[in-house]
N, C-alpha and C positions, 0 to 999 in steps of 0.2 A: 504494500500500500504506500502511495506517495501522493503529494499534492503537486499537480503539474502547473497550476496557475492560481495566483491569489489576487483578488480584487477587493479593495477597501474604499468605502465612501463615508466620509465624516466619522471615521473610527480613530479615536485618540487624537493624535496630532495631524492626521492625514485628511485633507479635503478629498483627495483621490489618490489611489496608488494602484499600479498594475505591475505585478511581479511574476514573471515566468520562473518556474522551478523545475528541477530535474531530480531523478533518483540519485542516491549517494549523498555526499556531504555538501552543504551550502553554508557559507559563513556570512553574516552581516556584521560589518566592521564600522564602528562609529563611536565618537565620544559620548559620554553620558548625556542624556537629554535630547539626543538627535532623532530618536524614534525607532532604533533597531529592535528593542524588545517589543514594541507595539506590533511588529510584524509577526513574530512568533506567538505572541499572546493571541492574536486573531485566529491563528491556526488551532491553537489549543481551545479557544472558545467554541469553535465549531464542534469539537469533540465532546465537551462537557456542558456547554451553555453556561459556563461560569469562568471567571478569570482566576489564574493562579496568583494574581497580584492584589486584587481588590475584591471585597465581598459583594458590592452592589454594581449594577449596570451603569449608573449615571456617569461615572468617570470615563466610561468607554466611548461616550459620545463627544465629538469635538465641540469645543466652546462655541456657542451661537447656533448650533444645529439641534434639532429636536429628535433625531434618530440617527442610527448608524447602520451600515450594511457591510457584512462580511460574506464574500462569495469565493468558493474554491472549486476548481476542477480536480477531482480526486480519481486516481487510477487504482483499481484493485483487480487483480487477476486479469489484467489486460483490458478491462472495460472501464470507461470513463463515465463519471456522474458529476453533475454540478450541484453542489450543496450551497445553500444560502440561508442566512439568518438576518432578519431585520430587528435591530435592538431598539426597543421603545421603553425607556425608563418610565416607571409609573404605570405602564400599560402592558398588555400581553405582547410578547415578542411573536414574530411571524417567521415561519421556516418554510423552505421550498426545496424540492429535489427535482432537478431537471425542469425548473420553472413551474412545477405543479405544487400548489399549496398543500401542506400537511395539516391535518385536523388540529394537532397540538404541536407547539414548538419542540417539546421534549422528545418527540418521535425522531428528531434529528440525532439525539444522543446515541453514540456508539457506531454511527455509520462511518466516521473516521475516528481512529484511536491514536492517542498521543500519550507519551510518558515524558514528563518535564523534570529536568534537573535544574535547580535554581539556588542562589545563595540562601534564600529563606529555608531551604531544606534542613538546615541545622536546627530549626525550631521543631522539627519532627522528633528529635531526640531530647532537646533541652527545654522545649516549650510546654504549654498546657496540654492536658489530655484531649481537648477539643480538636487540636491539630492532628493528633494521631487517629481520632475517630473519623475525621474528614478524609484522611489518607485511605483508611479502610473502605469507607463508603464510596469514594470516587473510584476506587479500583473495582468494587462490586458493581457499580453502575456501568463502568466501561465493559466489563465482562458479560453483564446481564442487564441491558438497558431498561427492562421493565421495572427494575428496582428503583429507578428514578421516581416513578409514581408512588411506590411504597414509601420511599424516603420523604417525599413531599406530603403524603397523607399523614405520616407520623408527626412531622413538624407542625402541620395544621392542627392535629388533635392535641398535641402538647401545648400549643399556644392557647387553644380554647380552654383546656383543662387548667392551665396556670391562671388564666384570667378568672375562671370560676373560683379557684382556691383563693386568689387575692381578694375578690369581691366578698367572699364568705368571711375571710379574716377581717376585712375592713368593716363588715357589718356586725361584727361582734358575736358570731356564732360560737357556741362552745366547742372545744376541740373534739368532743366525743359525740357530736350530733350524729344520729344513725343515718345510714344510707337512705332509708325511706322517709327521712324528715321532710319538713316543708321548705318552701322557698327554692333558692338556687341549688341547694345541695341535693334536691330530688334528681337532678340530671347528672350528678357526679358519677353514679353507677354506670350510666350510658357511656360517658367518656372513659371510664375505667375499662370497659369492654373494648372500645376502639383502640385505646392505648395498648392494651395487652395483645390484641390481635396483630396490629401493625408492628409493635415493638418486638413481639416474638419472631416475626419473620425476619426483621433486621438482625436480631440477636442470633438466630439460627444461621443466617448467611454469613455473619461476621465470624462465628465460631468455625464454620467450614473453611472460610477463606484463610484464617490464621493457620489452621492445620495444613492447608495446601502451601501457604507461603513460607512456612517455617524452614523447610530444607533449602529453599532457594535463597533465603536470607543468609543462612549459614554458609552456603557455598560462595555467595557473593562477598561476604565479609572476609572469608579466607583469601579471596582473590585480591582485595584492595587493601587489607591491613597487613602490615609487616609481621611475619612470623605467626600469624593466626591460623587456627584450624577451623573446619566447618562446625565444630561443636562449641566454639567460643561465643557465638552470637545466638541469643535466644529471644523468643517473643512469646508472651502468654497473654491470653485474653482474660481480663478481670471484670466480671459483671458487677452490677450494683446490688445484686442479691445472690444468695446461695442457690446454685442450680444443680450441684452434684454432677452426675453424668448425663443430664438431660441435654439433648441436642435437637429433638424434633419439635416442630412448631406447635403441635397440639399440647404437648407436655409443658413447653415453655409458656404458652398462653395461660394455662392453668396456674403455673407457678407465679407468673407475674400478677395475676388476679389475687392470689393469696397474699402476696407481699404488699400489694396496694392496699388491701384490707387491713393488714397488720400495721402499716405505716400511716394509716389515715389520720390518727390524732396529730402526728408530727407534721404532716403535710398541711393540715388545717391551721396548726399553730404557726407555721412558717410561711404559709401562702404560696407554696411552690411544689412542683412534682419532684419527689425524691427517688422514684423508682423508674427504671427503664434504661434503654440503651444510650440515652443522652447523658447518663451518669457513669457509663462504663469507661474502662481504661485499657489501653494496650501497653503492657509492661515490657520494656526492652531491657535485656540483660546481657552482661558479658561475664565470661569465666566458665568454669566447669564445676559440676557437683556442688559441694558445700561452699565453694568460693564464688559462686555466681552472685553478681551484684547488679543493681539497676544502673543503666547507663546514665540516667538523669541524676546528677549529683555526685557521681563517682568517676565517670569516664573523663579522660583527658580531652583536650580540644581535637587532637588528631584522631583519637578513637571515636569521638562523636561524629566527626566528618566521615570517617570510614563507615560507621553504622548508617548514617544518612544516605551515603552513596549505595550501600548494600540494599537498603529498602527500595530505592528507585530501580536498581539493577534487577532485584528480585521481581519487582512488578513487571518489568520489561520481559524477563525470562518466563514468567508465569503466563503472560498474555501470548507470547510466542508459542508456548506449549499448548495453548488452546487452538493453534493453527493459524494465528494471525501474526503480522509483523507491524507493530505500531510505529508511528513516526516519533523519532526521538528528538526532543528539544533540549539543548544545552544552553541555558540562558545565563550568560556571564559567570558560568560556574568555574571555568578554568583559572580565572584570576584569584579565586579563593583557595586553590589547591597548590601544594608544593609540587616540585617537578616530578617526583616519583608517582604521586597519585594522579597527576595530570596525564602522564604517559600511560599509566595502567587503565584509566578510564577511557582514553582514546583507543587503546588496543581492544578493549572489551566491546565498544560500540561501533567500531569502524565497519563491521559487516552488516549493519542495519540497512534496510532498503532505502531509508531516507533519514538523514541527520541534519537538523537545522541548528546552527551555532550562532550565538551573538558574542561579540568581544569588543573591547575598547580599542585594541590595537592588534595588528596582524600577529605579533609575536605571541599573543595569548592563545592562539589556535595551534594545537599540535600538528606536526607534519603529517601524522597518520590520518588527519581529517582534512588534508589539503584537497580542495575541490573548487567548486564555483565560489567566487567572492563577490560580494556587493559592498559598496561603500555607501553608508547612510549619513547624510549631512544636509543641513538646511532644508529639511522636509522632502528631500529627494532620495531615491534609491537607484544607484547607478552601478551597473555591472562592470567589474574590472575586465579589461581586455587582456 
């Protein structure tokens, strides 16, 4: 899979841009603030309908415009399709395939697949649990696009349930008001059922994903970390409730309902949902046996970077094992790495069908990824001859 042509209209800093692309490595070279990352961000947005840089769509639209357009000609198994998304902040986005409208924009998710390496990846190992949950969910959706709807439904239910808990708390309801009580709490049982159903599906999928991803992370870490073995890097899923050996959706749904009932007084007292996958953690560890320690708080800077790279490489290898070859995006990542890790990463990804690289200077791009070069400056994208 690769992008053969990228078109932007009012996206980020570009009023318009037309960029022909080829398989293999392509590097966009330019000083900070010139718009090189905007190009690869647009490709990634087509994959996930979200940005790896910002949480909302509004910053993606050029100042003074009310919408933006990203269009790409994507080649897969020798066949070309034109994917397009119209970004409308505050309103529903519109998506098209070969100029035909899709019923919902999210149906575009997964038609092109990307794996992004970026400086912010260090937050995967050093940051809050929310970043690690998002890492899992983005990978889930890329592999099974239908889960985008499940994720969206869960977030909607969680928002409604939290609003109900907050209003109940503000109204002075006693913490132990029964489920069948009067007022707003009458509907809490309904939201419990919705939360348990959608939450159990997310939980079951995350558990399965972590089990599949674990050996890939170990192998990737052994490749990028000096003197490490595949047993040195571990990851464990840590739910917000005790689930034992449960992994199927039906059992997890029942278990979530039980825990919601048990934690009801606490939730009413605090006005927030305390149970569900939004409270779970992905624990990253280093070491063997009794000497295994969490990466967060114990790993050195170099070990943390190696683990972050291992997570991205593992994602790429897992998707390839599914029979696909995602587009790799290396966004200003080489400037953050020492020479050895830079060379190792380039060696590992050089065989990908398409690699898009951004860098401030030519020297930051390893020779192994020498390919097509574009200079990005003053709002223009110019191919080097």
